[in-house]
C-alpha positions in Angstrom: 27.1 34.0 25.9 27.4 29.8 25.0 30.0 28.3 26.8 31.5 24.8 26.7 33.4 23.3 29.3 35.8 20.6 28.5 38.3 18.1 30.6 42.0 18.1 29.5 44.1 15.5 30.8 47.6 14.2 30.5 51.2 15.4 31.1 51.1 18.8 32.8 47.6 18.9 32.0 47.3 22.8 34.2 49.3 24.6 31.4 46.1 23.7 28.9 44.9 27.3 30.1 48.4 28.7 29.4 48.6 27.5 26.1 44.7 28.7 25.0 45.6 32.4 26.1 48.4 32.4 24.5 46.3 30.7 21.5 44.2 33.9 21.9 41.4 32.0 23.3 39.8 33.3 26.3 39.8 30.9 29.1 36.2 31.9 31.3 37.2 29.5 34.2 39.8 26.8 35.1 39.5 24.0 37.8 41.1 21.0 39.0 38.7 17.7 38.8 38.8 14.3 40.4 41.0 13.0 37.1 44.2 14.9 37.6 42.8 16.8 34.9 41.7 20.3 34.7 38.2 21.4 33.3 37.9 24.7 31.5 35.3 26.8 30.5 35.6 28.9 27.1 33.5 30.6 24.6 31.4 27.9 22.8 32.0 30.0 19.7 36.3 29.1 19.9 35.3 25.2 20.2 37.0 24.9 17.1 40.3 27.3 17.8 40.6 25.1 21.2 40.7 21.8 19.8 43.1 22.8 17.1 45.4 23.9 19.7 45.4 21.4 22.5 45.1 18.2 19.4 48.2 19.6 18.5 49.5 19.0 22.3 50.2 15.6 24.3 46.8 16.5 26.2 43.6 14.1 25.8 40.0 15.9 25.4 38.1 13.3 27.6 34.6 14.8 27.1 32.6 18.3 26.4 29.8 19.3 28.5 27.6 22.5 26.8 26.3 25.1 29.3 23.9 27.9 29.1 22.0 28.2 25.8 24.0 25.9 24.2 22.9 22.7 27.1 19.3 24.4 26.1 19.5 24.7 22.7 20.7 21.0 22.7 17.9 20.1 24.9 15.6 21.2 22.9 17.4 19.4 19.5 16.9 16.4 21.6 13.3 16.9 22.8 12.1 17.7 19.3 13.5 14.9 18.1 11.7 12.4 20.7 8.8 14.6 19.8 8.9 13.7 15.9 9.8 10.1 16.9 6.6 9.8 18.7 4.3 11.7 16.4 5.3 9.5 13.6 4.6 6.0 16.0 1.5 7.4 16.2 0.9 8.2 12.6 1.8 4.7 12.3 -0.1 3.4 14.3 -3.4 5.1 13.1 -2.4 4.2 9.7 -2.4 0.1 10.1 -5.3 0.7 12.1 -8.3 -1.0 9.7 -5.2 -2.3 7.3 -4.6 -5.4 6.0 -1.4 -6.9 7.5 -1.6 -10.6 6.6 -3.6 -13.0 4.4 -4.0 -16.3 5.4 -5.6 -19.2 3.5 -7.3 -22.0 4.8 -9.9 -25.4 4.6 -9.6 -27.6 2.5 -9.9 -25.5 -0.6 -6.6 -24.0 0.4 -4.7 -25.1 -2.6 -6.0 -22.7 -4.3 -4.3 -19.9 -2.3 -2.8 -18.8 -5.9 -6.2 -18.6 -7.5 -7.4 -16.5 -4.1 -4.8 -14.2 -3.8 -5.3 -13.3 -7.5 -8.8 -12.6 -6.7 -7.4 -11.0 -3.8 -5.5 -8.5 -6.3 -8.2 -7.6 -8.5 -10.2 -6.8 -6.5 -7.5 -3.9 -4.6 -6.9 -6.2 -1.6 -3.2 -6.3 -0.3 -1.3 -5.9 2.5 -1.4 -2.5 3.9 -5.1 -1.8 1.7 -7.9 -1.6 3.8 -10.4 -4.9 4.4 -12.5 -5.8 1.6 -16.3 -6.1 1.5 -16.9 -9.6 2.7 -19.9 -10.3 0.1 -18.5 -8.7 -2.9 -15.5 -10.9 -2.2 -17.5 -14.2 -1.6 -19.4 -13.8 -4.4 -15.8 -13.8 -6.4 -14.4 -16.7 -4.3 -17.3 -19.0 -4.8 -17.0 -18.8 -9.0 -13.7 -20.9 -8.2 -13.5 -24.7 -9.5 -15.2 -26.9 -6.6 -15.4 -24.4 -4.1 -18.6 -24.6 -2.2 -18.5 -22.5 0.8 -16.4 -19.5 1.6 -16.0 -17.2 4.8 -14.3 -13.7 5.0 -13.3 -12.3 8.2 -10.6 -9.5 9.4 -9.1 -9.7 12.7 -6.2 -7.7 14.0 -4.9 -7.1 10.4 -5.5 -10.7 10.1 -7.5 -11.0 6.7 -8.9 -14.7 6.6 -10.3 -16.8 3.7 -11.4 -20.0 4.3 -12.5 -21.8 1.1 -13.9 -25.4 1.5 -14.6 -27.5 -1.9 -17.3 -29.8 -2.4 -15.6 -34.0 -3.1 -17.2 -34.0 -6.2 -17.2 -31.5 -9.1 -20.7 -31.0 -10.0 -21.5 -28.4 -12.8 -23.5 -25.5 -11.4 -27.3 -24.8 -12.8 -27.2 -21.9 -15.8 -30.0 -19.7 -16.0 -31.6 -16.9 -13.7 -34.1 -18.0 -10.5 -37.6 -17.8 -11.5 -40.4 -17.0 -8.8 -42.2 -20.0 -8.0 -45.4 -18.3 -7.4 -47.2 -15.1 -8.3 -47.3 -13.2 -4.5 -45.1 -10.9 -2.8 -41.0 -11.6 -2.3 -41.4 -12.1 1.2 -37.0 -13.2 1.4 -34.4 -13.2 -1.1 -31.0 -14.4 -0.6 -28.5 -14.1 -3.2 -24.7 -15.5 -2.7 -24.1 -15.1 -6.7 -26.2 -13.3 -9.6 -27.8 -10.0 -9.6 -31.1 -9.7 -8.0 -33.9 -8.1 -10.3 -36.4 -7.5 -7.2 -36.4 -6.7 -3.4 -38.3 -7.8 -0.5 -42.0 -6.4 -0.5 -42.0 -6.4 -4.5 -45.0 -8.3 -6.3 -43.8 -10.7 -8.9 -45.6 -13.5 -11.1 -45.1 -17.3 -11.8 -42.2 -17.8 -13.8 -40.8 -14.1 -13.6 -36.8 -14.1 -13.1 -35.7 -12.7 -9.6 -31.7 -13.1 -10.3 -30.1 -12.9 -13.3 -27.0 -14.7 -13.8 -24.9 -11.5 -14.3 -22.8 -9.6 -11.8 -20.6 -6.1 -11.6 -17.3 -6.2 -11.0 -15.6 -2.5 -11.3 -17.1 -1.3 -14.5 -17.3 -5.1 -16.2 -20.6 -7.1 -15.9 -19.8 -10.8 -16.2 -21.6 -13.9 -17.0 -21.8 -16.1 -13.5 -24.0 -19.2 -12.0 -26.8 -18.0 -9.8 -26.8 -19.2 -6.8 -29.7 -18.0 -4.5 -32.8 -18.8 -2.8 -36.2 -16.9 -2.5 -40.0 -17.1 -0.8 -42.7 -16.0 -2.3 -46.3 -15.0 -0.3 -49.2 -15.9 -2.0 -53.1 -15.7 -0.5 -55.3 -18.9 -0.5 -58.9 -19.1 0.1 -60.6 -22.7 0.1 -63.7 -24.1 1.8 -63.9 -27.8 3.0 -67.4 -29.7 4.4 -65.3 -29.7 7.9 -65.5 -28.4 11.2 -63.2 -25.9 11.9 -60.4 -27.6 14.0 -60.3 -30.7 10.7 -60.7 -28.3 8.0 -57.3 -26.3 9.7 -55.4 -29.1 9.4 -56.2 -30.3 5.7 -55.2 -26.6 4.8 -52.2 -26.9 6.5 -51.6 -30.7 4.4 -52.8 -29.0 1.6 -50.8 -25.5 1.5 -47.7 -26.5 3.8 -46.8 -26.3 7.5 -45.6 -22.6 7.5 -49.0 -21.6 5.9 -50.5 -18.4 8.4 -54.0 -19.9 7.8 -57.8 -18.2 9.5 -61.0 -20.8 9.4 -64.2 -19.2 9.4 -67.9 -21.5 9.2 -70.3 -21.5 6.4 -73.2 -22.8 5.4 -71.5 -26.4 4.1 -68.6 -26.1 6.3 -65.6 -23.9 7.0 -64.0 -21.6 4.9 -60.0 -21.6 5.1 -58.0 -18.0 4.4 -54.6 -16.5 4.5 -51.2 -16.8 3.3 -49.1 -19.5 1.5 -45.3 -19.8 0.9 -43.3 -21.0 -2.0 -39.4 -21.1 -2.3 -37.0 -22.0 -4.8 -33.6 -21.8 -5.0 -30.7 -22.5 -7.6 -27.3 -24.4 -7.1 -27.8 -24.6 -3.5 -26.3 -28.2 -3.5 
């Protein structure tokens, strides 16, 4: 049986049990309490009937206390509520981890914040979104007026965008980045534009390496290329000099970074190896 304890106080509170019995309510137990009142234990299913009878009198019901199965049920309900609350909190934490909670714009180009936020919105970046791909976003930001440098990083839910502008607005050169020599691509750095080759590819002198276009979703847009490439090419030259002087002269001819070896010949020294040529566009 589900039981309920109630504490009744007031003038002749001890007569509350008689009033309940007279009203057809079974009183399971009754005892006096420290407040000069009486504590009654009744069938929980008759609670409404009990309250109706006692409220029509001068008695005060100070509190109720559940017993037996009813108390257990209430405890389980409270525990379930706590578990649900904890589960919700854990789910919220899991969702927020790895999400953008705030965007901060800094640097000398902070005055471009409206345009920067517009770019972020176009890229689907905002509060509660996942962090953006930094390289792709940096390429978009560098297309803003006078922007010469930008960095994008996410830490602790804060997306920090630093944009620095140049003092003078110098127009960017158009066209593609061309290979400065016939040889092999040793290094290729592309900040804006679309690369047409990769490291290890063989190229011809004047061959386009990076074209002035970029893919944004399904849309292809024209853009000024910002890129740099390093090409290696074979060299071979004979000098009428001893090996040490031949290597020194070859270094002056082919560059300090050339990788050269020397071998003696009948007429002097043959220097062979690999030299490098680099080219960049719109790098300041």
